[in-house]
DRENDOZA-429282 format. One record per residue: residue in three letters; y, z, x of N, C-alpha, C in turn. Coordinates in steps of 0.1 Angstrom, whole numbers, plus 5000, padded with zeros to 4 digits. Atoms other than C-alpha are relative to their C-alpha. Last residue first. Example, Ala and Ser with C-alpha at 12.3 -4.5 7.8 and 13.67 -1.06 7.14 Angstrom:
% DRENDOZA-429282
ser498950004991498950715137501150084992/ala498850005009495550785123501250005009/
This chain:
% DRENDOZA-429282
ser500750125005483652235051499649915012/gly501449984999484452595061499249884995/leu500549985013487952575048498550025000/glu499449885006489452625082499450034986/ala500649894993487152355096500450144994/arg501449995005488252115069499350125006/val499949935013491852195079498650014994/leu499649864998491252115115500050074987/ala501149934995489351795106500350155002/ala500949975012492251675085498850085004/gly499449895008494451715116499250034987/ala500149874993492051525138500650114992/ala501449955002491751235113499850145006/leu500349985015495551195110498650064998/ser499549875004495951255148499850034985/arg500849894994493650975156500550134996/leu501350005007495350735132499250125005/lys499849945013498750835146498750004992/gly499849864999497650755181500150084987/val501449954997496250415171500150155002/ala500850005013499650335154498650065003/val499449895009501550445185499150014988/glu500549884994499250225208500650124992/arg501449985003499849925185499550145005/pro500850044988503649955186498550044997/leu500149914989504950015150499249935012/pro498950024990506049755125499950085013/ala499950134994502649735107501149985010/leu499649984986502150105101500349875008/gly500650084990502050085063500550035014/cys499950145004503250375042499249925011/asn499050015010503150755043500149864994/thr498750034994499750755061501149994989/cys499750144999496850935044501349985009/pro499050024990495151265039500249855004/phe500450104990493051245008501149985009/ile499050054990493551554986499349915010/arg499350125005491651614954501049955010/glu501050105004489051854968500649884995/pro500450094988491852034986499049904996/ala501349964994493152164952499649915012/ile501250085005496752084945498850045008/his499750055013500052274949498949924994/lys499349905008499652504979500249964985/met501049925006497152254993500650124992/ala500450065012500052014999498950094992/glu498949995009501552255024499649944986/arg500049875005498152285041501150024990/ile501149995009497951905044500050144994/thr499650085012501451885059498950024990/ala499049925007500552165084500449934987/ala500649895008497351985093501050084992/val500750065011499251675103499450114991/lys498950045009501551885125499449944987/glu499549885007498452055140501249974990/pro501049965010496851715148500550124992/thr501149924996500051635167499050024989/glu500149875005502251355153498850075007/val501449985005502751055174499950144997/glu500749884995506551005177498650004994/leu500950034990507550645171499350125006/ser499849944987509050735138499049955010/ala498750034995509550565105500450065013/val500050144995505850555096501449965005/asp498650065002505650935093499949865006/ile499650074988501951045090501349924997/ser499949894990500751305064500549945014/gly499550064988501151095032500350105011/val498949934995498951285008500549935013/leu500050054987496651044989501350055007/val498750034994496451244957499849975015/asp500149994985493451254934501349965006/lys500350124991494751284899499650055014/asp501350065004494651534870499749885009/lys501049905001497351784882498649944997/leu501250095000499651514894498850084998/leu499950085013502851714885498849914998/gly500649925011501751954913500149944986/ile501450055003502551674936499350084990/leu500150105011506151764931498649954998/ser500449935013505752084952499849904989/val501550015001505851864983499550064987/pro500649875002509651834978498549994998/val500749995013510351484992499550144999/lys499349905008512851505020499450014986/ser499150065010510551325044500750124993/ser498750024994508851415077501049944990/ala499749964986505451365061501449975004/cys499749854998505151365023500550035014/glu499449974987505051005010500350155001/leu498549975000502750904982500450055014/ser499749994986499350754973501550025001/val498650034998498250824937500350025015/gln499449954988494550804928501549965001/gln500749884995492650764895500750075012/ile500150014985494950524876499450135005/arg501450014997494250574838499849975015/ser500550135000497750704831498550005004/glu500650045013498751044819499349875001/asn501149915002499451164855499249974987/ile501150044992501450854860498850094998/ala500550115006503750954831498849945008/pro500649965013504251304845499349884993/phe501349944999504751154880499350054987/ile501150095004507550924871498750065000/glu499850075013510651144870498849914995/glu499949905011509651394896500149934987/tyr501349985005508651114920500050094988/gln500450115008512251014924498650024994/arg500749955011513151364937499649894990/trp500350125007514251304972499150034989/glu501350005005516051624983499749864993/ser500849904992519051665006498550004995/gly499749865000520751344993499050095007/leu500849935011519351004984500250155000/thr499249985012521950805003499450094989/glu498849914997520450845037500950024988/lys500449865000517150715023501250095003/trp500149965014518850385016499750154999/asp498649995004519850345053500050054985/asn499549884994516250415063501450024995/asn500649885006514950155039500650135005/ala499650005014517349885050499550124993/lys498649965001516849975087500450014985/ile499050104995513049955087501450044996/gly498949944993510550235085500949905006/tyr500250014985508450075058501250075007/gly499950124993509150195022499750015015/tyr498650034997509950505003500249885010/cys499449944988506450534989501549975000/ile498549995003504450464957500650085012/his499249954988500850354963501549994997/val498650064999498750314932500750075011/ala498949924994494950374933501349934998/thr498850075001491750264915501150095005/thr498849915000488250374924501349925000/cys499749944987485650114915501250104999/lys500849884999484550054879500250075014/leu500549974987487249804870499250135000/gly501450034998487449684834499450045014/asp500850015011491249674832498549965004/ile501249934996492849764865499049994989/ala500550054987495649504863498750075003/arg500550135001496249564826499349955013/his501349995008496549934832499449864998/leu501149964991499049854860498750024992/ala500450114991501149654836498950045009/asp500850095008501149934811499549885008/ile501449955000502250164839499149924991/gly500750014987505249944846498650055000/trp501150115000506149884809499350005014/glu499950095011508550154796498949895000/lys500549945012507650444819499949904988/val501449954998507850244851499550064987/asp501050115002510850064837498650045002/asp500150035015512750384834499049894997/met500849905006511950474871499949984984/phe499850045014513150144885499250104992/val498750055002513550254922500449984985/asn499149904996510550464931501549964998/phe500149885009508250254911501050105003/ala499050025010509449944931500050124990/pro498749934995507350074960501149994990/glu498850005009504349974939501150085005/asp498949954993501249884960501349984991/phe498850095004498149844939501250075006/gln498749945001495050004956501149904996/ile498950105000491549894951501350074997/thr498749965006488950144963500949885000/asp500149875006485250084970501250054993/val498849914997485349714977499850134992/gly500349874993481749574976501250085004/leu500350034986482049204967499850135008/ala501450065000481949274930499549985014/glu500949895003485049494934498549955001/leu500149924987486849204951499150124998/glu500850074991486048974921499850085013/arg501450005004487249224896499149935010/ala500649864997490449284916498550004996/glu500249994986491248904916499350135003/ala501150094997490848874878499650015015/asn501249955005492949184874498849915003/leu500449904990495649054897498750064995/ile500650064989495748744875499650105011/asp501250075004496248944844499349935011/ala501149905001498749174860498749944996/phe500549974986500848874871498950104999/ala500750134996501248764834499450025014/met501350015007501949124824499349885004/ala500949904994504649154851498749994993/met500650064988506248824839499050105007/asp500950115004506548964804499449945012/ala501249945006508049294816499049894997/arg500849954989510549114839498650054994/lys500149865000511848924809499150045011/gly498849945007512948564808500150155000/tyr500449905010509448424815501250064993/his500950055010510448094833499850114989/ala499350115007513148104859499149954989/asp500650045013512048444874500949894994/ala499050035011512848524910499349944988/ile500050145003510248694933500949984988/thr500150074987510149034951500149854998/asp498849964993511049264922500149935014/cys498850055008508549094899501350045007/ile500050144999505849144926501349954993/thr499450044987506849504928500049855002/met498549985000506349544891500649965013/pro499250095008502949384891501550025000/gly499949965014501549584920500849904992/pro498749965005500749414953500050034985/leu499450115007497049434963501550044996/thr498749995006495449664988500449874994/phe499250124999491749694997501350014992/lys498950005009489750005006500749875001/leu499050114997486250005021501150004989/lys499450045012483950305024501249915003/lys499149905007482450295058500449954986/lys500849925010479450075067500850114993/thr499949855000481749825084499150064989/his499949944986481449465095500450155000/ala501250034992479949285064500150075014/arg501249925005482549445041498849985009/thr499849864997485349295063498950094995/phe500049984986484048945062500150155004/arg501450034996483248935025499850035015/val500849885004486549105018498649985004/glu499549894992488548835037499150134998/asp500650034987486548555020500350125010/ser501549985000487348704986499449985014/his500449914989491148754992498550015002/val499049994989492648474971499450075012/pro500149874994489948354946501050005012/gly501449974998491248034929500050145006/lys500650134997494547854922498550025002/arg500650014987495548174904499449865002/thr501550005000497748124874499650005014/val500749974988501448184867498550014998/pro501049895002503148004838499250025013/gly500950035011506147794850499050124999/thr499550115008509147804873499149964988/val501050035010508648134892500649894990/thr499649995014511148114921498849964991/pro500650105008510748174958500250034985/val501449985003513148434974499549874992/asp500450125007516348414993498550004997/val500750114992517248765004499849884990/val500050135007519449054994499449895008/tyr499750114992518749415005499949874992/arg500149944987518849744988500249905011/asp499050054991520049534958500050085013/ala498749975005518049734932501149975011/arg499949855002514849714952501450044996/ile501349935000515449354962500250154999/gly500049864995518649174953498750064998/met500349895009518148804948500050135007/lys499549884993519248474962499950114990/thr499049935008517048204946500450135008/lys499649874996515047954966501150064992/lys498849965008513447654950500350155003/gln498950074995511147524977501350044993/trp499649944987508447784971501249935006/asp499450114992508247684934500550075013/ile498949954991505847934918500549885008/gly498849965008503747834888501250055008/glu499250115005500447834907501150054991/val499750005014499448134927500749884996/his501250065007497748134961500149994985/glu500250134995500948194981498849924994/leu499250105007501648484958499849865005/phe500750025012498948704974500649884992/gly501450034996500148695009499149974988/his500150144999503648684994498649955004/val499950065013503349044983499749855001/phe500949935009502049225014500149954986/his499249925009503648975037499150064989/ile498849964993501948815068500850104991/arg498850045007498448815055501250055007/phe500150135005494948835070501249944993/gln499950104988495549135092499949864995/glu499350115005496249355061500349895011/gly498749994994494949655080500949894996/asp499950114990491449545071501450005007/gly499650135005490749875054500249905011/val499250094991489050205061500449884992/ile500050115009487950515041500949895007/asp501250015009486850785065499949884991/ile499650035014489150755094498849984991/gly500649905010487550915125500549984986/ala499049895003489750755152499450104991/asp500049924988486750545164500950124998/glu501249934999486250415129500050095012/gln500149905010489850325125498750085001/glu499049904997490050155159500050114989/lys500549924989486849965152500950115003/leu501149925005488049845118499450095011/trp499549895007491349755135498950084992/ile499449904992489749545161500450124993/leu501049934993487549365136500550115010/ala500649905010490549285114498850085007/ala499149895002492249135144499550104991/asp500149914988489248925153500950124999/gln501349935001489048795117499950095012/lys499949905011492748705117498750085000/gly499149894995492248525150500250114990/arg500849924991489248325137500950125006/glu501049935008491348205108499250095009/leu499349895008494248125131499050084992/glu499749904991492047925155500750124993/glu501249924998490647735126500250115010/gly501350065004494147605117498850105002/glu500050095011497147755136498549964997/leu501150094999498048045158500049914988/arg499950074987501248235165498849915002/trp501350014992501548345129500349935013/pro500850125003505048435115498850005010/ala499850114989506348795118499149884997/trp500150145006506348995085500349895010/leu500650005014507549325101500149854995/lys499050075008508249295139499349984986/glu498949915004506649535163501149934991/pro500249865002504449265178501350074996/glu499149924992505048895173499950154997/ala498650005005501948755156500950085009/leu500150055014498248685164501449984994/trp500450145000498348705202499949944986/ser499050094995500349025201499749855000/pro500150014986497849205178501049895005/lys500750124996499149265143499950005015/pro499350104991500149625136499149885003/leu500149954987498449805106500649895009/ser499850094989499049765069499950075013/gly500350145001497549965040500149935014/ala499350065011498150325031499849854999/ile498750064996495450445054500749944987/thr499850155002492550675047501449965005/thr498850074995491251025054499949854997/lys500450134994488651225034501349925003/leu499050054991489951575028499649875007/met498749945003486651695012501049955011/
């Protein structure tokens, strides 16, 4: 009960990439880079285990960007043809690579990473992949013509990848879909269908992560426009509850999301975000426990998995470690209260 986990990313060590900077380039090359990534993953496996995290991940130490880390291994994308595009409904505008032909995998993308990680922990292992809708909101389309069509094509190759990772011993595969909180109509029209195609045939636990983004300025500025209550979840949770996804990872800690909205997920396990990723403050275990207790007013504790709101990648390493320890300690407080 109240098994803890992380949303995904953790800070890169300073010798691997510039610290406290989201999506910083690598500082190593060639074989040294590959060994550096493995060493970083080992560090974070150890830190998670020492903190008491129950379901661990590699902290996304093998990739710079949570979407591009997958797309770099996909055919049909022209990385030299840059297209200026508004991301998350023009929250920020960047030059992105362009899909110019049918997308296919060049081969397995993350298999070697999972083999390495699985061999170095006996804990349950979680792995994150970008969701089809969020991929389509992060890359330009000059081939498919409709986002829904491109999403289904990406869902097919995500499914092939996910099946391979499951076979290598991954216990939970999570698809990251921050775009779900922006394009709510699309979620209901085709976003969930794309997720279903991505999870087709999987027997491991499946999850979707829907948050309000990393604690960076563009996201924080957007949050200031959302009013006194953030109710995006209210529009999409009923449809997600009817979906075949087993777990939903969401943001609760230090946000304006009414926690009561998780009551709309009456048939799902809920990864309750109990750690604020937009603050350098390390939560006390009691503060984490208070978030969990609030969630328990609306959903049974057997279906709660305390988690981080989003990735911790931009934070100082010592802050991230402190937050992981508080997450585990806060969950332990509540388990003790429940006699578990």
